N, C-alpha and C positions, 0 to 999 in steps of 0.2 A: 429253362426251366421245364423241368415234365414232370408228369404223374406220375401215380404208382404204377398205373394201369403202362404209359409208355415206357416205364421202367423197365416190369415184367418184360412186356412182349415187342417192343420196338428196338431196344439195344441190340448190337452185333451176338450174334451164338457163337464168336470163336475173335479170339486175340483177349485183351488185357484191356479192359475198362476200368474206370474210378467213378463212382457217384457219391457226391458230396452232399451232405445234407446236414442243416444245424438242430439240435435236443428237438424233442419231439415233431420231427419231419417226415417220423415212419418208416426210418431207414430199416430198422429191424423188420417191420412186415413185409417192406417190399423185400427184402434179405429172403425170406422166408419163400411169400411167393411167386420170388425168381426161380428158385431153387425147386421146389416143386412143381413149377411150372417144365421146367428142363426133362427131371424126373419121369415127366407124365408125357412123355411123347414116345410114339408108338414102338421105336427105337431101345427103347427101354437104357437110355446114357447112364453110366456111374456118377454119379453127384454126389458133391460134398458140400456140404455148410456149415463152417467152422467158425466157431465165436471166439472169442479171447480166454476164458476156463469153462470149467465145469459148472458153476452156478448157473452162467446165462444160457448155457448149451441147456440146462435143465426147466429153466424159461420155457425157451421154446418150443420142446419136447412135451406139452400136459399132455394128458391123458386122450384126450378127442386129438389133439395132434397125431400122436401115436398110431390111430385108428382109423385115421385118413390119410397120412403120406401116405407116398409113394414107397415100396420096399425099395427101388433101388436108391434113395438118397439116405446119404447117412448125415446126422444130425451132430456135433462135439464140438469140445473144447480145445486149444491147439494142445494142451499136454494130451490129452489121451489121444489124439489122432497121432501125433508125434510117437508114444509110444507103440502105439498098433503099427506104425508104419516098421519103425524100428526092429519088430518083435520078426516083423514079415520077411525084414529083409535079415534078419538073424544077428544083428547091432549086436543084440544086448542078451543074446541067448547064454547066461551064465555067468554074467558080467555082475551078477547081487542087482541090488536094490535101488532104487531112485530115491535119494534121500530129499524127505519132505519140507516143508520151508519153516515147520518147527523144528527139527531136529538141525537144519543148517544154519539157523539162527546160533542156536545153543553152539554149535562148533566155531563160531566165529569168532563167537563169545571167545572161548577156548584159543583159537588164533591170537588174538588180540591180546588176549592177559597174558602169553609167550612171548610177543614183540613187547610187551610194557617192561619185563623182566629183564628182557636183551638189553632194551636199548630206553632206560629210565630218563633218559636225558631228553629224548623225542617228547615234547607237549604232544604231538597230534596225536599220539600211539593210547592220551588218554583221553581220547574224543568216545562218545559212544557209541557201543557194539551195532547199534543199528544203522549209523551214519558210514561205516564198511559195508555193513550187509547192503547198502543200496550201492555202494561204488561197485563193489564186484559184481553186481548182478549189474551194473551199465557196463563195465569190462566183458562179461560173459554177452548179454545181449550186442554190443558193438565186433565181438569176436568175427571173425570172415568164416567162411563157410570154411573154409580148409582148416579151422581151429586155433589160427592164431592172435595175439592181440596186436590191432594196427600200433606199431610204437607212434607217440606223438611228445615231441620234445616242445610244446609249442606253451605257451601261460608265463605267468611270473615265475618266481624265486618260491613263493607259496605254492603253486599249482603244480612246479616239480616236485617240492619237496612231499605233499600230497599225494601224486603219481606214487612217487617211490614205496611209500609208506602201504597205500592201499597192494601195490602188487607183492611186499613181504605179508601184508594179513593174508592175502591169497592162496600163495604158495604153503605158507603156515595150514592155511585153512584146507587144502585138498589135501596137506599130507595127512592131516588128523581125519580126513574125510576117507581116505583109503586105505589106511590103517583099522578104520573101523567098520570095510568091510561095503564103504560106496564108493562103485567110482563114479558115477555122478548126480545132479541132483538137476530140476527139472528146467535152471536157466542153462542147462548146458543141451539141451534136447534142441533145437534148432540146428546149430552148428554141426553136430553128430548126424544127423540127419539127411542133411545136407552132403557132409562125406558118405553117407549111407547109399545114398540115392545114385552119386555120382558114380561108385563102383561095381553098382549091379546093372548085373546084364538083363533081368526081368524086372524091369522097375512096375512099382505100381500105381495104375494111372487109372485118372478121372479124366472124362468127357466135361465135365463141368465143375470148376471152383468156384464158391460164392464167401467171401470174407465179411463178418459183418465186426462193428466198430476197429476197422483196421486204424485207424491213425495209431493204434498202440503196438500195433505188430513192427515187431523190429526187421531193420533188412533179411538177417539169417531164417526168420520165423517165413518169411514171403520168398526166400529163394526156397527154402525148403518145398513150401507150397506150392510153387511154380514149375518145381520137380515131377509134381506129380500128377502133371497135366498132360494127356494126353497131346499129341503134336496138333490137332486140329482144332482143339478143344477151347473153352473160355475160362475167363479167370475174370470176374467181378468186386470190385471192393467199393464196401461201404464204409464211409467214412464223414467223419465230422473234425476237423485239424481243431478248431475250437478246444474240446474234450479232450487232447493230450493228455495224458496223466502220468507219461513218463518223460517226463521234460526233453530239453533242447539239443542234450549230448547225442545223439543218435536220431535219425528221420527214418519215417517210413517210408519217403519219397528217394529216401538217396538208394533206394536198392537196386537202383538201373536196369530195373524190367521196362521191357518194351509197351508203356503205356501208348494205346491207342485212341484214345476221346477222352473226355472228361466230361459229365456230366452230372444236373444240380437239381435234385429233388425238391419239389414245389410246394410240398404238400407241409401243412404242419399243424400239431395237439394246440389246442387254443389254452395259451397256459390262462390265466386268473392274469386280470390287466397289473398290479404290484408285481407278483414274480414277473414277466414278461419285459417289462421298464426295467426290472431290476438286472436279469441277466444282461439284458443289451446294455447295460452301465459296464457291468463288469466285461463283457466277449469287447468292447469296444476299447478298454482299457480307458472309458473318463469320468473320473472319480470325482468329479462335480457335476455327473449329467444331473437333468431337473429330476426332483426329490418326488414328483405328484406320485402317488398312488405306488408309494412302495412298500416291503414288507419293514415292521416295524423293527427298532433293537428294543430290546431290555439290557439295561448298563447296571451292573452293579457294584457294589466296593468291594467285593470279595468273593473268590468262586466256590466258597463253601454254600452259600448262599444261591450261584448262580447253579449250580450242580444237584440240591435239594429240586429246586425250580424245575431243573432238566426235565428230571427223572418223574415228578410229580407231571406236568404238563406230556409227558410222551404216553404216561400211562391213562391218562384222562383221554386224550386223542385215540389212544388206537382199540377204545370201547366200540367204536364204530366201524373203524376202517384202519389197514395199516399203517403205524406211524414207524418213520426211519429218526434214531440220534448220528448222525453223520460229523465225525471226529478227523482231527487234520493226520494225528496219531492214535496208534494201538494203546499208549499207554493211558491218554484222555477215555479212551474209549472203555477200557478194564477199570474206569474211576463210574463211570454210569454204571455199571453195568453193577459194579459192587456197590454204589447208590441205591439202587432198584434192588438186589438182594434184601439190604438191612430195611428199605421199606418192605419187604414181603411181596417181591412184584417177580416173576422174568424173563427173560427178555432172550431172543434169538440173535447170536453172532452171524452175521453174513461173511463170509469171503469166499476168496477163490476157486478154493479144494470143496465146498458147498454144493453138494447132491441137490439139497430141496430147496425151490423158489419162494416168493414173497407169494401167498396163498390168502391166509387167513388175518384179519385183524390182532393185530398182535405189534408190540413195541420191539424193533430190529435194530441191530447195533451195526455199524460199520463205518470204514475210515472211508475218506474221501477216494482212495486208488479202486477199492473194491467195490463201490457203489457203483461201478460205471456200468450203464446198460440197466441197471434199475431201475423202477418207478414205485412210487412211495403218495397214497391220498396227502398224507401230513410230512414235513420233513422239518427235523429243530438240528440247527445250527451251534452249538456250542462254544464258548471257548477264543471265539473273534477278537482275541485283544493283539494288541502291536507286539508281544512278546511272543506271540505264540502263530500268529500268522505275517508276513511270510514265517514257514518257519526255518528253527535257527539252522538246524543244519541245512537246509534248503540254501540259504545263504552262504556256508561255508561250501558246500560243491560247487559251486555256480562259478564259473569263472569270470563274472560279473555281477553286479546289484540285478542292474535289466537282466539279464540272463535268471535270476534268482525270482523275479517280481511276476516275469512271463510265465514263469513254470508254474509256479503257484496259482497265479489267478486264472492258469488252464484247470487247476485241479480241482479249483474254488466254483469255475464255474460248472464242470460236471457233477459235485456236490449239487448245488442248488438249482440244476435243472433236473434233478431227481421228484422235485416236487410237482404234484399234482394240481392239488388244490390250494394248500397255504405252504408256508416258510416262514419259518419261525428262525430269529436272531438272536445271540445273546454274546454278552462280553462281560470283562470283570477287569475294573482299571481303564487304561488308556484304550480304547477303540482301533482296530486295524484299520491303516489307511490306505488299504485295497478296498474298504468299502466305500461307497460313492457318498460324498460330501452329505447329502439330507439323509439318506438313512441313519446318520450317527445321531442327528439331533431328534429324532421325530418322537422319541419314548426314554426314559431314564426312572430310573428305581430307585432308590436308596434303602438299603438294607442294614 
C-alpha cells in the first residue's frame, strides 16, 4: 500500500504503471498531483492528464487549477484528446462532423425500424433501441485498432442470433449515418486514432500520460494513448476495477500493453459508517452481509408515490448542499425531471459531454454510468425494484446471468459510492435481490 506522496514521487518516471484504489481513496487527486509534478520539471516535458469524458475534465480544471497548473500540462476528456489528435494528424480534415450521442440514438432507432420492416418474423428486432445502442457501442469498443470487429462464434444459439441481428442493425446505422453526412461518431474515435497514429511520420508525443478512471478505457483507447507516448516516457493508469461501468465484454487489462508495476493507493475518504458498510457488501457481492448501520430502504406500494417523494426529498436536501438523483436508465431520469418541473423545481442533468461540473447546491440528475468520478453530499438511488435492477436489457445482453449480475453490481457500486454524506434508497413492490439482506427490511412505507 502506498500513500499519495509515494504515488506521486516514488513511482517510476518511465514505463507503464497501474495504480489501484477503491472509491474515495484519492485516485483523482493523486493523478492530478502526479501530472502537475511531472509538468513542473525544469525540462518542461509535455504531460497529458486524460479522463473518461469532458465532464470529469471540467471538474479537475477549476479556475484556481487553471491559474496554478503548469502550462505544459494538458487536461482533457478522451473524446477531446482524440479529436484534437485526429485533427493534428489530418485524419478528419474534410470528413464532416462527429455524430453526437443524441443523434446517434435517433439514427440507431431508424436502423432498427428498417430491420423490423425487413424481418417482421424476428422478435429480436423488436427489442428497445437502447439495447442495440449499447450492443453497437460494445462492438465499436472491442474493434481492433485496425477498425475490424473480431468475429466471435461462441455462445448459445440465442447469442449467435443476437450477434447477427446486432451486426445488421449496425450496418443499417452506418449507412444512414453516412447518408446524413457523418462518417464517424464518438465511439469510432479510438480505433480511428490508432490507425492515424500508426501511419504518420510525425506522431504527437507526450513524455508523461496519466489516465484517471482507467478501468473503463477500452483496449483501443489505451492503445491510442500509448501511441502518443514518447519512447522513454511514462504512462500511469489510476483505476478501480470494482467501479467498472462498461461491463465484462471487453476489459481494459486486455490491451496487451507492457505493465511494469502495479501499486495500490492506501488513502481513503472517510465515508459515514452506513455507506461504508453498504459499499463493502456490494463490492464483496455478499447480499447477506451484516445489516448494522446501513442506509434505510424506503419501500413503496407504487412508483407514483416513490417518484413524488424522491423529487421532494432531493429538493429538500439540495437547499444546503449538492444532491443527486442517480437512475439506472435515462427513461427513469427523465421521469424524475418531469416530476420536479411539475412541482415547480429546476434540476441539472449531468452527462459525459457536460462542460460544467458540480459546483453549487442544486438537484443534479444523472445515470449510474454518467455519474462516475463525481461526488455529491447527498445521493438518492430510486427505483431499486427487482423489475429494474438488474436492468432487463442487461440480462438479455449478457452471455450468462452471473455476468449480468456482476456488471450491474459494478454499476450499482459506482453509483452508491458517489455519496459523501448521505445515501437514500427506495423501491416499489419487490426490492432488488442485489440489495444486502438487512437493508431490505430496515424501513417500510405504505402509501
